[in-house]
C-alpha positions as a printed Julia matrix, in Angstrom:
403×3 Matrix{Float64}:
 -85.13  185.65  135.28
 -83.55  186.34  138.69
 -86.76  185.31  140.48
 -86.85  182.11  138.46
 -83.25  181.29  139.37
 -83.89  181.93  143.06
 -86.85  179.53  142.92
 -84.77  176.84  141.2
 -83.56  173.97  143.42
 -79.91  174.53  144.23
 -77.28  173.64  146.83
 -78.42  176.75  148.74
 -82.08  175.74  148.76
 -82.61  172.1   149.72
 -84.54  170.18  152.33
 -81.3   169.72  154.21
 -80.38  173.4   154.07
 -77.1   174.42  152.45
 -75.61  171.37  150.76
 -72.15  172.09  149.34
 -68.93  170.16  148.74
 -67.14  171.41  151.84
 -63.6   170.23  150.98
 -63.48  172.15  147.67
 -65.2   175.18  149.18
 -62.85  175.25  152.18
 -59.76  174.92  149.98
 -60.81  177.79  147.7
 -61.83  180.01  150.62
 -58.42  179.38  152.21
 -56.73  180.49  148.98
 -58.96  183.57  148.77
 -58.11  184.5   152.36
 -54.4   183.95  151.77
 -54.62  186.01  148.6
 -56.21  188.92  150.44
 -53.45  188.87  153.06
 -50.64  188.66  150.5
 -52.1   191.38  148.24
 -52.42  193.67  151.25
 -48.77  193.07  152.08
 -47.34  193.05  148.54
 -49.16  196.18  147.36
 -48.74  198.41  150.4
 -45.61  200.27  149.27
 -46.78  200.75  145.67
 -50.22  201.86  146.83
 -48.74  204.39  149.24
 -46.51  205.86  146.53
 -49.21  205.99  143.85
 -52.27  206.99  145.87
 -51.12  207.91  149.39
 -53.25  205.07  150.79
 -51.41  201.85  151.68
 -54.71  199.91  151.63
 -55.82  201.12  148.18
 -55.32  197.8   146.38
 -56.63  195.82  149.34
 -59.92  197.76  149.24
 -60.25  197.24  145.49
 -59.47  193.55  145.91
 -62.18  193.29  148.58
 -64.65  194.82  146.11
 -63.61  192.3   143.46
 -63.87  189.53  146.03
 -67.41  190.61  146.93
 -68.41  190.63  143.26
 -66.75  187.22  142.84
 -68.72  185.72  145.73
 -71.95  187.09  144.22
 -70.93  185.52  140.89
 -70.35  182.19  142.69
 -73.81  182.39  144.29
 -75.3   183.11  140.86
 -73.63  180.14  139.17
 -74.67  177.92  142.07
 -78.29  178.69  141.15
 -77.92  178.0   137.42
 -78.64  174.39  136.35
 -75.8   172.8   134.4
 -78.27  172.05  131.6
 -78.61  175.82  131.09
 -74.89  176.19  130.41
 -75.11  173.28  127.97
 -78.02  174.87  126.11
 -76.28  178.27  125.92
 -72.75  177.01  125.18
 -72.69  178.09  121.51
 -74.21  181.6   122.06
 -71.81  182.16  124.98
 -68.85  181.31  122.76
 -70.1   183.83  120.19
 -70.47  186.44  122.94
 -66.86  185.79  124.02
 -65.68  186.28  120.43
 -67.57  189.58  120.24
 -65.9   190.83  123.43
 -62.48  189.84  122.1
 -63.19  191.84  118.94
 -64.29  194.88  120.97
 -61.03  194.79  122.92
 -59.17  195.53  119.68
 -61.42  198.47  118.73
 -59.71  201.83  119.45
 -61.64  203.8   122.04
 -63.2   200.68  123.56
 -60.21  198.53  124.42
 -57.75  199.79  127.01
 -54.01  199.38  126.58
 -51.91  198.55  129.64
 -48.18  197.8   129.42
 -48.35  197.57  125.64
 -51.23  195.07  125.49
 -54.9   195.75  124.67
 -56.59  193.14  126.86
 -59.2   195.16  128.72
 -62.53  196.91  128.18
 -62.89  199.9   130.47
 -65.98  200.55  132.6
 -65.16  203.69  134.56
 -62.48  202.89  137.11
 -62.75  199.14  136.47
 -61.36  197.08  133.6
 -62.87  193.83  132.31
 -60.6   191.25  130.69
 -62.65  189.29  128.09
 -60.02  186.57  127.74
 -61.0   185.26  131.19
 -64.6   184.8   130.03
 -63.45  183.38  126.69
 -61.5   180.56  128.36
 -64.5   179.44  130.44
 -66.99  179.73  127.58
 -64.61  177.72  125.38
 -64.76  174.97  128.02
 -68.58  175.03  127.95
 -68.61  174.84  124.15
 -66.1   171.99  123.97
 -67.92  170.03  126.69
 -71.15  170.4   124.71
 -69.37  169.33  121.53
 -67.91  166.23  123.21
 -71.38  165.18  124.33
 -72.99  165.79  120.92
 -70.18  164.32  118.82
 -68.64  161.81  121.19
 -68.51  158.96  118.65
 -67.04  161.18  115.92
 -64.41  162.59  118.28
 -63.26  159.1   119.23
 -63.4   157.5   115.78
 -62.79  160.15  113.08
 -60.18  162.8   112.38
 -62.85  165.34  111.38
 -64.64  165.04  114.71
 -61.31  165.52  116.46
 -60.23  168.56  114.42
 -63.57  170.44  114.22
 -63.44  172.01  117.72
 -59.99  173.43  117.03
 -61.28  174.99  113.82
 -63.93  176.75  115.94
 -61.43  177.82  118.61
 -58.78  179.1   116.17
 -60.53  182.49  115.6
 -60.57  183.02  119.38
 -56.88  182.16  119.52
 -56.15  184.61  116.71
 -57.99  187.39  118.56
 -56.08  186.59  121.76
 -52.75  186.72  119.94
 -53.65  190.11  118.46
 -54.02  191.63  121.94
 -51.38  190.03  122.47
 -52.19  187.41  125.15
 -50.06  184.37  124.4
 -50.48  182.96  127.92
 -54.28  182.84  127.73
 -54.03  181.15  124.32
 -51.75  178.43  125.68
 -54.0   177.83  128.71
 -57.16  177.64  126.57
 -55.68  175.18  124.08
 -54.05  173.18  126.87
 -57.42  172.76  128.58
 -59.06  171.88  125.24
 -56.44  169.22  124.52
 -56.83  167.72  127.98
 -60.63  167.64  127.62
 -60.35  165.83  124.28
 -57.93  163.31  125.77
 -60.22  162.67  128.74
 -63.15  162.52  126.3
 -61.66  159.43  124.66
 -59.4   160.65  121.85
 -56.92  157.95  120.83
 -53.35  158.29  122.04
 -51.87  158.49  118.52
 -54.09  161.4   117.49
 -53.45  163.11  120.81
 -49.69  162.8   120.34
 -50.0   164.25  116.85
 -51.93  167.15  118.38
 -49.12  167.71  120.88
 -46.55  167.69  118.07
 -48.63  170.15  116.02
 -49.08  172.42  119.04
 -45.34  172.33  119.72
 -44.68  173.29  116.12
 -47.15  176.16  116.4
 -45.46  177.43  119.55
 -42.05  177.29  117.85
 -43.42  179.36  114.97
 -45.0   181.91  117.3
 -41.87  182.46  119.39
 -39.93  183.44  116.29
 -41.39  186.89  116.88
 -38.43  188.97  118.19
 -40.4   190.17  121.24
 -41.34  186.64  122.31
 -37.91  185.21  121.46
 -36.26  187.81  123.67
 -38.46  186.76  126.58
 -37.62  183.1   125.93
 -33.86  183.69  125.97
 -33.9   186.09  128.92
 -35.52  183.64  131.32
 -32.77  181.03  130.75
 -30.13  183.39  132.21
 -31.68  186.54  133.71
 -28.36  187.46  135.37
 -26.82  188.14  131.95
 -28.93  191.31  131.84
 -30.17  191.63  135.4
 -30.77  195.39  135.14
 -32.47  195.14  131.73
 -34.55  192.38  130.2
 -33.82  189.97  133.07
 -34.6   192.46  135.83
 -38.05  191.18  136.85
 -37.02  187.54  137.09
 -33.78  188.41  138.87
 -35.71  190.27  141.56
 -38.18  187.38  141.9
 -35.33  184.91  142.42
 -33.8   187.23  145.02
 -37.15  187.17  146.83
 -37.09  183.35  146.91
 -33.51  183.39  148.16
 -34.26  185.87  150.95
 -37.22  183.77  152.15
 -35.07  180.74  153.02
 -37.03  178.14  155.03
 -39.42  180.18  157.2
 -39.41  183.59  155.51
 -38.62  187.09  156.7
 -42.05  187.51  158.26
 -45.41  188.69  156.98
 -45.19  192.28  155.76
 -41.38  192.38  155.92
 -40.61  191.82  152.23
 -37.85  194.0   150.81
 -38.52  193.09  147.18
 -42.02  194.59  147.22
 -40.45  197.99  147.93
 -40.15  198.93  144.24
 -37.56  196.25  143.43
 -39.98  193.64  142.06
 -42.41  194.97  139.42
 -46.0   193.63  139.5
 -45.43  192.33  143.04
 -49.15  192.1   143.84
 -50.27  190.7   140.47
 -48.12  188.32  138.42
 -45.35  187.93  141.04
 -47.32  187.72  144.28
 -46.04  184.15  144.76
 -42.45  185.45  144.92
 -43.44  187.89  147.69
 -45.24  185.05  149.48
 -42.1   182.91  149.3
 -39.99  185.79  150.67
 -42.3   186.5   153.6
 -43.44  182.94  154.43
 -40.39  181.02  153.25
 -40.14  177.68  151.48
 -42.48  176.1   154.03
 -45.21  178.64  153.31
 -44.67  178.37  149.55
 -44.86  174.56  149.61
 -48.0   174.61  151.76
 -49.57  177.03  149.28
 -48.66  174.72  146.39
 -50.16  171.8   148.34
 -53.38  173.76  148.74
 -53.47  174.43  144.99
 -52.89  170.73  144.3
 -55.71  169.77  146.65
 -58.18  172.16  145.0
 -57.21  171.07  141.47
 -57.38  167.34  142.28
 -60.73  167.8   144.01
 -62.1   169.51  140.9
 -60.85  166.61  138.76
 -62.5   164.14  141.11
 -65.79  166.03  140.77
 -65.49  165.5   137.01
 -64.7   161.8   137.53
 -67.72  161.31  139.79
 -69.99  163.08  137.29
 -68.66  160.88  134.48
 -69.38  157.74  136.51
 -72.92  159.07  137.03
 -73.26  159.41  133.2
 -73.47  163.21  133.45
 -71.01  163.71  130.64
 -71.43  167.45  130.02
 -70.91  168.14  133.73
 -67.88  165.86  133.77
 -66.2   167.56  130.81
 -66.91  171.02  132.23
 -65.34  170.01  135.54
 -62.3   168.61  133.75
 -61.97  171.76  131.65
 -62.27  174.2   134.56
 -59.77  172.15  136.58
 -57.35  172.25  133.65
 -57.72  176.03  133.33
 -56.75  176.36  136.99
 -53.9   173.87  136.68
 -52.55  175.59  133.56
 -52.5   179.02  135.17
 -51.02  177.68  138.42
 -48.2   175.87  136.61
 -47.4   178.81  134.34
 -47.53  181.47  137.05
 -45.41  179.53  139.56
 -43.09  178.46  136.72
 -42.6   182.11  135.76
 -42.01  183.16  139.37
 -39.36  180.49  139.89
 -37.64  181.03  136.54
 -38.72  177.71  135.01
 -40.81  179.39  132.29
 -40.54  182.64  130.32
 -42.31  185.65  131.81
 -46.02  185.65  130.97
 -48.78  187.92  132.2
 -50.95  185.26  133.86
 -52.41  185.7   137.33
 -52.33  183.01  140.01
 -55.92  181.72  140.51
 -57.61  182.96  143.72
 -54.36  184.56  144.91
 -53.24  187.37  142.56
 -54.7   190.86  142.34
 -56.9   191.1   139.25
 -60.64  191.65  139.16
 -61.6   189.64  136.07
 -59.48  186.64  137.03
 -60.76  186.59  140.61
 -64.41  186.92  139.61
 -64.17  184.19  136.97
 -62.37  181.87  139.42
 -65.19  182.36  141.95
 -67.84  181.81  139.26
 -66.03  178.63  138.17
 -66.04  177.45  141.78
 -69.81  177.94  141.84
 -70.17  175.83  138.67
 -68.04  173.04  140.16
 -70.06  173.05  143.4
 -73.25  172.88  141.33
 -71.89  169.92  139.33
 -70.98  168.04  142.5
 -74.42  168.69  144.03
 -76.33  167.65  140.91
 -74.3   164.46  140.75
 -75.19  163.56  144.34
 -78.86  164.49  144.15
 -79.98  163.01  140.82
 -79.61  166.22  138.79
 -80.78  168.36  141.7
 -84.38  167.15  141.61
 -86.25  168.14  144.77
 -88.75  165.32  144.12
 -86.12  162.72  145.03
 -86.85  161.21  148.42
 -83.87  160.69  150.69
 -83.32  158.06  153.34
 -80.49  157.14  155.72
 -78.57  155.29  153.0
 -78.33  158.5   150.96
 -76.7   160.29  153.85
 -74.27  157.4   154.33
 -73.27  157.52  150.67
 -72.75  161.27  150.88
 -70.44  160.88  153.87
 -68.41  158.26  152.02
 -68.17  160.57  149.0
 -66.82  163.43  151.09
 -64.41  161.08  152.84
 -62.82  160.32  149.51
């Protein structure tokens, strides 16, 4: 199978050499580089205390990054039609992994949540795969049932009936954040797929009602109320958010300097994972934080444009996949930064490309490879090497990149 993939026409194997969407690639590589720098800084004190090696988490992150780049190269080689053909089996595989997470002896519990399957010294988080495979399935469904989705209630509701078991498994871990991101991306895909505004608004109302029911759980309700005023219990339930806000305050405009964070020195828990953006704001200041947000916006908008271009080229599955992957990124970016700044309750969601976390980083890189493949197939008539190019093709490509 590997030999067949390597022989398949791809952006890495064309008559013009490597043919990739440079703006998206450059933006994501910049985020990956920034993430490596910030993880090295944010984790140094914790790593030294836990292992005696200040670069422990940096080395592990480099390993994850290497695996992620290999995953991106792999997805670059896979035709989009293959993902469409395998969308249903992949969703079933994701459900199986989510079930295994809950099996004692297989799933690993960290901080009170069973979200990982252990493989030696590494943990795999199936929810990251589940979100992407749910996007593939829903994109395939929108292509196969496009008329029903747009014109009938049953066609609109059916995908949610399929995704509900995955949501139930995620909530059992518990992983409320991943559930919200998955359903948010699904709702956005349906809206972009042509669902009427009235039905979409009813979906939003139903989702809001579901969230209100779920947060009645005492554990979740406590987290909801604590974020509204963390200073009321700044040494208890509001401790993590209080320390994150102190980090933002200390950063001021230009920051205290790279590596000079005080909050990472055992004041701010999870400084190199969920709260790496707070450390970034402390060390690089508001200017650095805003530039980072701008980079995230650029990458997300570029991914949405790739979906728009594919839709205009009548490559609907590719378009819906691009929309879905972009929405997964946008959802996690908004939630993570919202949590760091105290605008949202604390949730255990990593910041795409930036936070420490092997599964998240690898899946983000693999998703990047899929998006680059979609953009290339759109420009080159589904990636066919038999297509003859002339000077007008190169002119059109330059105009496309200029956009």
